[in-house]
Structures are given as C-alpha cells and as structure tokens.
BALOBA-1460 file (C-alpha; in Angstrom, 3 decimals):
// residues 174
<rec num="1" residu="m" x="0.000" y="0.000" z="0.000"/>
<rec num="2" residu="e" x="1.184" y="3.521" z="-0.771"/>
<rec num="3" residu="m" x="1.942" y="5.972" z="1.984"/>
<rec num="4" residu="i" x="-0.652" y="8.634" z="2.663"/>
<rec num="5" residu="y" x="0.142" y="12.008" z="1.204"/>
<rec num="6" residu="v" x="-0.172" y="14.817" z="3.747"/>
<rec num="7" residu="k" x="-1.125" y="18.122" z="2.233"/>
<rec num="8" residu="e" x="-0.294" y="21.308" z="4.103"/>
<rec num="9" residu="n" x="-2.194" y="24.459" z="3.261"/>
<rec num="10" residu="d" x="-0.035" y="27.500" z="2.511"/>
<rec num="11" residu="f" x="-1.741" y="29.783" z="4.997"/>
<rec num="12" residu="f" x="-0.236" y="28.313" z="8.159"/>
<rec num="13" residu="e" x="2.822" y="26.409" z="9.326"/>
<rec num="14" residu="r" x="3.225" y="22.659" z="9.445"/>
<rec num="15" residu="g" x="1.361" y="21.202" z="12.385"/>
<rec num="16" residu="e" x="3.281" y="19.832" z="15.336"/>
<rec num="17" residu="f" x="1.497" y="16.508" z="14.954"/>
<rec num="18" residu="t" x="1.427" y="16.239" z="11.143"/>
<rec num="19" residu="e" x="3.984" y="13.453" z="10.898"/>
<rec num="20" residu="m" x="2.410" y="11.571" z="13.797"/>
<rec num="21" residu="v" x="-1.045" y="11.729" z="12.183"/>
<rec num="22" residu="r" x="0.372" y="10.508" z="8.872"/>
<rec num="23" residu="k" x="1.844" y="7.452" z="10.625"/>
<rec num="24" residu="i" x="-1.396" y="6.781" z="12.497"/>
<rec num="25" residu="l" x="-3.398" y="6.850" z="9.272"/>
<rec num="26" residu="d" x="-0.837" y="4.690" z="7.482"/>
<rec num="27" residu="r" x="-1.426" y="2.101" z="10.216"/>
<rec num="28" residu="l" x="-5.222" y="2.460" z="10.108"/>
<rec num="29" residu="l" x="-5.201" y="1.848" z="6.369"/>
<rec num="30" residu="q" x="-2.435" y="-0.743" z="6.083"/>
<rec num="31" residu="d" x="-4.859" y="-3.646" z="5.663"/>
<rec num="32" residu="v" x="-7.197" y="-1.873" z="3.240"/>
<rec num="33" residu="p" x="-6.334" y="-2.771" z="-0.363"/>
<rec num="34" residu="e" x="-6.194" y="0.195" z="-2.714"/>
<rec num="35" residu="a" x="-8.788" y="-1.437" z="-4.973"/>
<rec num="36" residu="v" x="-11.349" y="-1.162" z="-2.160"/>
<rec num="37" residu="y" x="-11.313" y="2.621" z="-1.841"/>
<rec num="38" residu="l" x="-10.939" y="3.147" z="-5.573"/>
<rec num="39" residu="g" x="-14.020" y="1.016" z="-6.202"/>
<rec num="40" residu="q" x="-12.146" y="-1.504" z="-8.351"/>
<rec num="41" residu="e" x="-12.394" y="-4.523" z="-6.082"/>
<rec num="42" residu="e" x="-13.617" y="-7.699" z="-7.802"/>
<rec num="43" residu="r" x="-15.966" y="-8.556" z="-4.941"/>
<rec num="44" residu="p" x="-18.196" y="-5.557" z="-4.138"/>
<rec num="45" residu="f" x="-17.664" y="-4.016" z="-0.732"/>
<rec num="46" residu="v" x="-20.730" y="-4.324" z="1.476"/>
<rec num="47" residu="q" x="-21.452" y="-2.572" z="4.774"/>
<rec num="48" residu="e" x="-21.163" y="-5.838" z="6.723"/>
<rec num="49" residu="d" x="-17.773" y="-6.627" z="5.152"/>
<rec num="50" residu="r" x="-15.356" y="-7.396" z="7.989"/>
<rec num="51" residu="r" x="-12.231" y="-7.847" z="5.890"/>
<rec num="52" residu="h" x="-11.068" y="-4.246" z="6.116"/>
<rec num="53" residu="g" x="-11.047" y="-1.344" z="8.521"/>
<rec num="54" residu="v" x="-10.574" y="-0.678" z="12.200"/>
<rec num="55" residu="r" x="-12.931" y="-1.053" z="15.140"/>
<rec num="56" residu="p" x="-13.385" y="1.978" z="17.402"/>
<rec num="57" residu="e" x="-11.874" y="0.161" z="20.390"/>
<rec num="58" residu="e" x="-8.677" y="-0.447" z="18.371"/>
<rec num="59" residu="i" x="-8.000" y="3.251" z="17.743"/>
<rec num="60" residu="p" x="-6.301" y="4.105" z="21.085"/>
<rec num="61" residu="g" x="-3.990" y="1.078" z="20.828"/>
<rec num="62" residu="i" x="-3.008" y="2.003" z="17.284"/>
<rec num="63" residu="i" x="-2.287" y="5.593" z="18.309"/>
<rec num="64" residu="g" x="-0.190" y="4.429" z="21.277"/>
<rec num="65" residu="d" x="1.742" y="1.859" z="19.207"/>
<rec num="66" residu="v" x="2.494" y="4.245" z="16.366"/>
<rec num="67" residu="t" x="3.327" y="7.342" z="18.408"/>
<rec num="68" residu="g" x="4.978" y="5.773" z="21.428"/>
<rec num="69" residu="l" x="2.690" y="7.847" z="23.645"/>
<rec num="70" residu="s" x="1.256" y="6.136" z="26.699"/>
<rec num="71" residu="d" x="-0.431" y="9.078" z="28.393"/>
<rec num="72" residu="f" x="-3.140" y="10.606" z="26.200"/>
<rec num="73" residu="n" x="-6.901" y="10.856" z="26.026"/>
<rec num="74" residu="c" x="-8.683" y="9.359" z="23.022"/>
<rec num="75" residu="y" x="-12.213" y="9.564" z="21.656"/>
<rec num="76" residu="p" x="-13.470" y="6.962" z="20.854"/>
<rec num="77" residu="g" x="-11.622" y="4.728" z="23.197"/>
<rec num="78" residu="y" x="-10.481" y="5.758" z="26.591"/>
<rec num="79" residu="p" x="-11.225" y="9.324" z="27.524"/>
<rec num="80" residu="g" x="-10.604" y="8.219" z="31.135"/>
<rec num="81" residu="n" x="-10.869" y="10.109" z="34.387"/>
<rec num="82" residu="i" x="-7.337" y="11.493" z="34.111"/>
<rec num="83" residu="c" x="-6.538" y="14.442" z="31.869"/>
<rec num="84" residu="y" x="-3.395" y="14.377" z="29.765"/>
<rec num="85" residu="p" x="-1.615" y="17.117" z="27.780"/>
<rec num="86" residu="v" x="-2.523" y="15.401" z="24.483"/>
<rec num="87" residu="a" x="-5.959" y="14.260" z="23.294"/>
<rec num="88" residu="f" x="-6.988" y="12.615" z="20.019"/>
<rec num="89" residu="f" x="-10.515" y="12.935" z="18.623"/>
<rec num="90" residu="v" x="-11.080" y="10.477" z="15.765"/>
<rec num="91" residu="s" x="-14.204" y="10.382" z="13.607"/>
<rec num="92" residu="l" x="-14.046" y="7.582" z="11.032"/>
<rec num="93" residu="n" x="-17.247" y="6.856" z="9.165"/>
<rec num="94" residu="s" x="-16.172" y="5.638" z="5.741"/>
<rec num="95" residu="r" x="-17.273" y="2.043" z="5.392"/>
<rec num="96" residu="v" x="-13.809" y="1.281" z="4.015"/>
<rec num="97" residu="v" x="-12.006" y="2.526" z="7.152"/>
<rec num="98" residu="a" x="-14.555" y="2.107" z="9.951"/>
<rec num="99" residu="k" x="-15.339" y="-1.476" z="10.933"/>
<rec num="100" residu="g" x="-18.092" y="-2.336" z="13.380"/>
<rec num="101" residu="r" x="-20.324" y="-0.144" z="15.501"/>
<rec num="102" residu="g" x="-19.334" y="2.624" z="17.876"/>
<rec num="103" residu="h" x="-17.481" y="5.010" z="15.592"/>
<rec num="104" residu="l" x="-18.306" y="8.621" z="16.389"/>
<rec num="105" residu="h" x="-19.811" y="10.881" z="13.748"/>
<rec num="106" residu="f" x="-18.346" y="14.358" z="13.336"/>
<rec num="107" residu="q" x="-21.089" y="16.009" z="15.438"/>
<rec num="108" residu="k" x="-20.396" y="13.639" z="18.339"/>
<rec num="109" residu="i" x="-16.612" y="13.962" z="18.119"/>
<rec num="110" residu="l" x="-16.938" y="17.757" z="18.100"/>
<rec num="111" residu="d" x="-19.174" y="17.589" z="21.193"/>
<rec num="112" residu="c" x="-16.594" y="15.345" z="22.922"/>
<rec num="113" residu="f" x="-13.837" y="17.791" z="21.922"/>
<rec num="114" residu="i" x="-15.695" y="20.766" z="23.411"/>
<rec num="115" residu="e" x="-16.629" y="18.952" z="26.620"/>
<rec num="116" residu="h" x="-13.108" y="17.598" z="27.082"/>
<rec num="117" residu="m" x="-11.343" y="20.887" z="26.392"/>
<rec num="118" residu="l" x="-13.700" y="23.264" z="28.234"/>
<rec num="119" residu="v" x="-15.174" y="21.133" z="31.038"/>
<rec num="120" residu="k" x="-13.372" y="17.905" z="31.897"/>
<rec num="121" residu="c" x="-9.770" y="18.897" z="31.167"/>
<rec num="122" residu="d" x="-9.900" y="22.685" z="30.919"/>
<rec num="123" residu="g" x="-6.367" y="24.068" z="31.007"/>
<rec num="124" residu="i" x="-4.729" y="20.617" z="31.219"/>
<rec num="125" residu="t" x="-4.944" y="19.305" z="27.652"/>
<rec num="126" residu="k" x="-2.734" y="21.612" z="25.597"/>
<rec num="127" residu="n" x="-2.768" y="19.660" z="22.305"/>
<rec num="128" residu="a" x="-5.964" y="18.475" z="20.622"/>
<rec num="129" residu="i" x="-5.661" y="16.467" z="17.423"/>
<rec num="130" residu="m" x="-8.866" y="15.880" z="15.448"/>
<rec num="131" residu="v" x="-8.947" y="13.381" z="12.586"/>
<rec num="132" residu="t" x="-12.059" y="12.877" z="10.484"/>
<rec num="133" residu="d" x="-13.241" y="11.467" z="7.203"/>
<rec num="134" residu="s" x="-16.660" y="13.069" z="7.681"/>
<rec num="135" residu="w" x="-16.047" y="16.808" z="8.029"/>
<rec num="136" residu="d" x="-19.193" y="18.927" z="8.266"/>
<rec num="137" residu="a" x="-18.563" y="22.660" z="7.917"/>
<rec num="138" residu="r" x="-22.109" y="23.523" z="8.996"/>
<rec num="139" residu="i" x="-21.679" y="21.750" z="12.325"/>
<rec num="140" residu="a" x="-18.210" y="23.219" z="12.889"/>
<rec num="141" residu="y" x="-19.530" y="26.713" z="12.124"/>
<rec num="142" residu="s" x="-22.367" y="26.297" z="14.627"/>
<rec num="143" residu="k" x="-19.784" y="25.522" z="17.344"/>
<rec num="144" residu="r" x="-17.301" y="28.256" z="16.351"/>
<rec num="145" residu="s" x="-17.546" y="30.257" z="19.609"/>
<rec num="146" residu="f" x="-16.501" y="27.171" z="21.609"/>
<rec num="147" residu="i" x="-13.783" y="26.274" z="19.112"/>
<rec num="148" residu="d" x="-12.380" y="29.821" z="19.185"/>
<rec num="149" residu="k" x="-12.254" y="29.747" z="22.982"/>
<rec num="150" residu="i" x="-10.402" y="26.422" z="22.927"/>
<rec num="151" residu="k" x="-7.919" y="27.677" z="20.320"/>
<rec num="152" residu="k" x="-6.934" y="30.508" z="22.681"/>
<rec num="153" residu="q" x="-5.757" y="28.023" z="25.304"/>
<rec num="154" residu="a" x="-4.510" y="25.022" z="23.293"/>
<rec num="155" residu="n" x="-2.935" y="23.872" z="20.050"/>
<rec num="156" residu="v" x="-5.778" y="22.458" z="17.918"/>
<rec num="157" residu="e" x="-4.972" y="20.563" z="14.734"/>
<rec num="158" residu="l" x="-7.662" y="19.243" z="12.385"/>
<rec num="159" residu="y" x="-6.843" y="16.627" z="9.756"/>
<rec num="160" residu="i" x="-9.347" y="15.612" z="7.095"/>
<rec num="161" residu="l" x="-8.902" y="12.203" z="5.456"/>
<rec num="162" residu="s" x="-9.929" y="11.497" z="1.887"/>
<rec num="163" residu="l" x="-9.529" y="8.108" z="0.235"/>
<rec num="164" residu="y" x="-10.710" y="8.930" z="-3.258"/>
<rec num="165" residu="p" x="-9.314" y="9.715" z="-5.783"/>
<rec num="166" residu="a" x="-6.152" y="9.215" z="-3.686"/>
<rec num="167" residu="q" x="-5.223" y="8.758" z="-0.062"/>
<rec num="168" residu="i" x="-4.805" y="12.318" z="1.183"/>
<rec num="169" residu="i" x="-4.800" y="13.745" z="4.665"/>
<rec num="170" residu="t" x="-5.085" y="17.523" z="4.762"/>
<rec num="171" residu="r" x="-4.338" y="19.671" z="7.767"/>
<rec num="172" residu="f" x="-7.112" y="22.192" z="7.795"/>
<rec num="173" residu="p" x="-7.636" y="25.325" z="9.896"/>
<rec num="174" residu="i" x="-10.443" y="25.055" z="12.381"/>
C-alpha cells in the first residue's frame, strides 16, 4: 500500500502533529487494499464486510503503538478520568475505514472535543488532534464560539482524510 500524502495548506505552518497523524493513518489503512477505496475490487464491498477497517476500540492502541505515547486521552476509546496534555478525537465513518459499531460521527466527536477541552480537562490538555473522514462545515460553524475559545488556550490541529481519488490527509484550519 502507498503511503498517505499529507497536504499542508499555505496559509499556516506545518502542524506539530502532522507526521504523527500521517503514521497513524498509514497504520489504520495498512490492511485496506487500494482497490477497495478506488471502487475496483472484484468482490463488491458491502457494509457488513469485515475484511477491512478498524474497530473503534482499536484506535487508542493504534495511536499508542504508532506514536509511542502512553499518556493521552482518546475519543473513541479511553477518555478516562485522568486528563493528559494530548488528546486525540477520531471520527471515522467511511465504510472502508470504519469497521463495526461505535465510531463517532463528526457532530459527536466535536461535542466530545468541546466537553473535554472546556469542562473535563480545561487548562490541562494543551494539544488536541482531530482526525475525520466526515467533516461537516455547517456543524463546525455552529460551534465556532466554543472552538475559538479552545484555540486561545490550546494547540488544535484538524486533519481531514480522503480516500478517493487518492489517499490524502489535509491539515485544515479550524
């Protein structure tokens, strides 16, 4: 499988976690054949197909293995009762990437992000990394006052994953 191309927008510097996110997504997609996300697979992909993808409960372990981090919060996974300086918020909904039930849609991951950063771990988590394949600008815009408040107290990096026409992860301003 090819490595994921990370696209940086010209209007801001490279994110602190860009390389880490690229490695995480490489691992998430390592077992997904390219033919699946390009729609060229001989056997049609069906929603119940269990051959590819990652379960929500696997996400924290993958992040820990790939990054070497042991102390972080993760949604979905283990938000925990302890707050750490780094938190990952992962919203995978593509049937190619997301296997099983329990993946969080963008609305839910954004709600978890706001609650974590402003209520549960206010002032403790200084780095929030959001990864999604289901970005919704309307929802993000409706939460902009909360997002702006969080951005004043923490580094927030948003990465949007696209599988077609190529594997691309784009760091996007939020």
